[in-house]
N, C-alpha and C positions, 0 to 999 in steps of 0.2 A: 642490221646491223647487233651483234647479242653484248645482251649486256647477262650482271648482277649486282641484290641489292642488295645493301649494307645496312646492320640496325646498329649504331652506336652509343652504348647506355653507357647516363652519365658526362655527358664532355664533358662538362661542369662541374666533376664533382675527379671521375677518377683518369689523370692523365699524371701519372706522372714521368720523369725519366724519360718525355720525350719521345711516350705511347704513343699518340696520334702518328708517329714518323710508322708506322704500319697500316694503319691506311692510309699512305699517302705512296708510301713503297706495292701496295696493294692495286693503287687507282695504279701509277705509271704506269708497272705492270701488268695491265688489263689492259691504258690506249694503249702502248706501243703493241701492242695487238690484234686494231681498231676492234676492242671487247669496251663502251661501257659502263664506268660503273654509276648504280647511286648509294647517295648515300643520303639514305634518315638517321635524321638521333632527337631522344628520350633524354627529358629530364624530368624532379618531383615535377608534378604538375599535371604534363603531356598530356597528350591522348593514350589511353590504355595502345600501346603495338600487337600487331600481331606479327606474335612470331614465324608464326606458319610461314610465313608468304613470304621471309626475308630467306635468301642463299647461305649468309653469313648475318652475325652477329659475335659483335670488340666489346673487349672491355677489358678497361687500366686499370692504373693502381692508382689506388688510390692509403689514405695513412687510417692508423684506429676511430676515430673521428666522424673521418667519411663513413668510412664501413659501416656506423654503429646507427649512425641515421640515417644510407642506403638501404639496408638490411628492414627493415621496417617497412619497407617501397617493397623492394625487391618480391620481397616474402609474396608478397599478392597475387605475381608470376606463373609462382612452382609450378601449376600444374599444364601453364602455358607451358611455358621454360621446355618442362620432362618431355609437351606435348611434341613441341620441335624435335629436340635432338635425340625423339625413340623414328621421328618423320625425314630425318638427317639432313637438316640444318646444319652447318657449321659453327663450330663456337669454338673463339680464342678469349680468352680468360685470360688475365695477364697479374699477375704475384695479388694485391687484395681485389679481382673476381674473379682467385683463383680460390683464393679462402674463402669468399660465400656457396663455392659453392656445394662448398663443402656443409659436415653437423655441424659444425660450430668453428664460433677463434676463441682463444681464455683470454685478453690482455695480461698484461703485467701486474695491475691489481688484484687480479682473479676474478673481473669482469668477462659473465660472459654473453658474446653478437651473433643468435639466432644466424645461421645459413640456410644455404635451402633444402640439403644433405638431399641435395639431389643423387653428391652421389655419397661413399665411405669415408676419403677421409674426413682428417681432421688438425684445427692450428692450436699452438696454447703457445702463447711471446714467454720470452725466459726473464725473470722478474728481475737480471739487475740490463739498464738499459744499455749499456758501453756496448755491450759483447751483438757481431750481428754479425749475419752470412753476407760478408760485401767484395765489393771486389771480379774479376771478369773472368766469366766461366762458359767452361767445355763439356760440351753435352756429345755421344755418343748417341746417333735417335736411328730408327727404322722405320728410311723411307718407300709402303709397299715394297717389304723383301732390302734396297740398298738401304746397307751403310752411309750414318752424312754426321760431318764436324759441324751440330750452330752452337756460333755461338753466341756472348748476350753476355749482361750484367748484370748483376745480383744485387742487394740488397736489403732484406727481411732479416728484426726478428726475432717473429712468428718462426716453431721450427712445428712442419707439418706431419704427419703418422698417419696409419694405416695405407697407401695410398697402395693400392692394388693391380695400378695397370701403369708402367715410373713412362716422363717422357722422351727420357733418356740414362743410358750411364756417365755417370760423370767420370772428369776424365782430369778440369782445370775445376778447381774452386767450392761449391759443400754440395747447398743440394735445397733437397728439402729439412733438412735439416746438417748441423755442422754435422761436415765432414761424412757425409755421407756417399751412399754410391748409388744414387738411383739422384734423380732433381723430376717433379711435378707432374704433372699428367696428359694420360693418351691414347681416346677412344679414335673407332677411326674419324669419325667423323670431329671431336671435339676432343684438343690443345690446352691442353689450364701451367705455366710454370711462370717461376719466378724471372726467368727474363726480362727486364725491360735493353732500351739501348739505338731504337727502338729491335724488335729482335729477328724483324724482318728485311732492315738492311741489312744485316751482315748477312743475310742466308736466299741469297733468291730461290732456293731448293727448295728452300720449306715453305715460302714464299708458292713459287710454283707447284708444290704437293698441296694447300691447299685451291687456287685457279682449277687449276686441272677434275682436281676434291663435286666441287662446286663445276663446272662447269657442265661432267657429266653426266649431272644428280639432278641437274636441272635441265638439260637436253636430249636426256635420255639412248646418250649416244658416247664414244669409243671419242677419246680426241684427246692430240695429237697440237701441239703446243708448237708451234714456230718457240724453236732459244732464239735465247737475244743475245746481246753484246757483251761480256761479263766476266767482259777480264776487264777495269778496274775496281770489282766488288770484290772480285778473285783477287786477287794485289793488295787490297784490301787484308782479305782473310791472308793472307801466304806472310802480313808482314806482323797482323798481330801471336801467324804458329809462328810461326823465328822470335819472338818478346815476351812468351810463356814456354818457349822449346817443346810443342808435340811438332813431334817426326808425324808430316802426312802419311801416312802410309793407307788412309778411309779417302777413297773421290768417287 
């Protein structure tokens, strides 16, 4: 029986708006194909994880206070994380975790939370706490040459700058900044995004992109995933598209 290993970073502190649901969706879609998902968790004080031994590393969203605490712990693993990314381990980073992998996060009061600096982007909060990028969001994403509409929910005051490889083009919503045309960060084995919801429950094709990538990397062979019955998921997507008045031109 094939299996994938997932490391869940700081589950006790980074879990906003149902982010753990992303792991549940991965597990569900893997098990439907008779593939096991082993889930390990790391929190402050636990034994140092071997990042390169995993197929997927996941970290969710957290508020400024949590990020300030976790930054001091996470930075100890900077070189290990860089090596894991270089070796092709897949990283899925949501909201606060997205910000922590950049250069820094500047809070409302001007305080600087150092990031890992693995990527060149940085985030600065606007001073007016009442203003946030919040609501449903739809992106046009390129997955191995195929355009796909990714649906999510954004809720962030931080404005992220200097993103060189965006996750997707914004069709509805804000994105990295207020009224931005781009959202998130994306390379072959890293998706960093503000999309909550959880992200993967609304986007089965995106979930399968991650699964297929990880299986190909681990088993070093071409993988053709068995199609699943996504009728319910697609109906939910269609209803949201109707609400947002998005024409289904991308399939």
